[in-house]
N, C-alpha and C positions, 0 to 999 in steps of 0.2 A: 547131530545129524544121524548118527548110527541109531539112536533111539527112535528118531522120526522115521527112518527107513524101516526099522523093525515093526513099528506100529502100522505103517502103511502096508507092509507085506503080510503080517500075521494077525493083525488086529481085526475085530469085528467091523462091520460096515459103518456103524455110527462113529466109532473111534477113529476109523480111517478118514471119515469126512472131516472131523474136527482137526485131525493131524494135517490134512491137506490144506485146511484154512489157515493153520498156524505155520505152514511151511513158508509162506510168503514173507512174514515178518522175520522168521529165522534166517532167511537168505538175504532179503533186501536190506535190512537195517545194518548188519555188519559190513556188507559190501559198500553201502553209502558212506558209512563212517570211515572205512578204509580209503575210499576215494577222496573224501573231504580232507583227511589227514595228508594224503599225498599231494593233492592239488593246492590246498589253501593254507598249508603250514606257514606261519609268518616268516620263518628264516630259510627253510629248505624246501618249500613247496614248489611244485612244477610251474605254478602260475605267478610266481613272485618276480619282481623286477630283476633280481639277480640270477634268475634261472637261465638255463642254457638256450632254450628256444623262445619262450615267451618274453624273456628279458631283452631280446633284440628287436621286438616289435615296438611301434610307437606307444606312448603312454595311454592314449585314448583307447587303442585296440586292447591293451592289457587290461584296462578297467572293464571294458565290455566283456572280455573273455571271463574275468573273475566274476562279474555280475551274472553272466549266463550260467557258469558252473554252479554258483550258489543257488540260483533259481532252479536249475535242473536237479540238484541234489535234494532240495527241499521238496519238490514235487515227487521225486523218486521215493523219499521216505514216507510221504503221505500216501502214495499209492501202495507201498508195501505194508504199511500199518493199518490202513483203513479200507481202501478199495479192494485189495486182494482178498482179505478175509470175507468181506461182504459178498463179493462175487462168487467166491468158492463155496460159501454156505448156501447161496441162492441156487447155484447150478447143481449142487449135489442133492 
């Protein structure tokens, strides 16, 4: 992150454009992996049947929440890896 900030601040325009395109994957992917680990961990995840809040919901609602979370994280990773760099390079 410090290197990315340095390139964006002091680098030439072409390098800054590439760094801006790569900023999306650098931010999106670790965040999505952190959320996946916290939400969907098989034993201690926040969306497992034994969790504090989701565990009290009916089984069907729990499955729908886990399905939605996995779909959301998949789309989030795809946007961060593919859509963000394409748009960033197109706009610059």
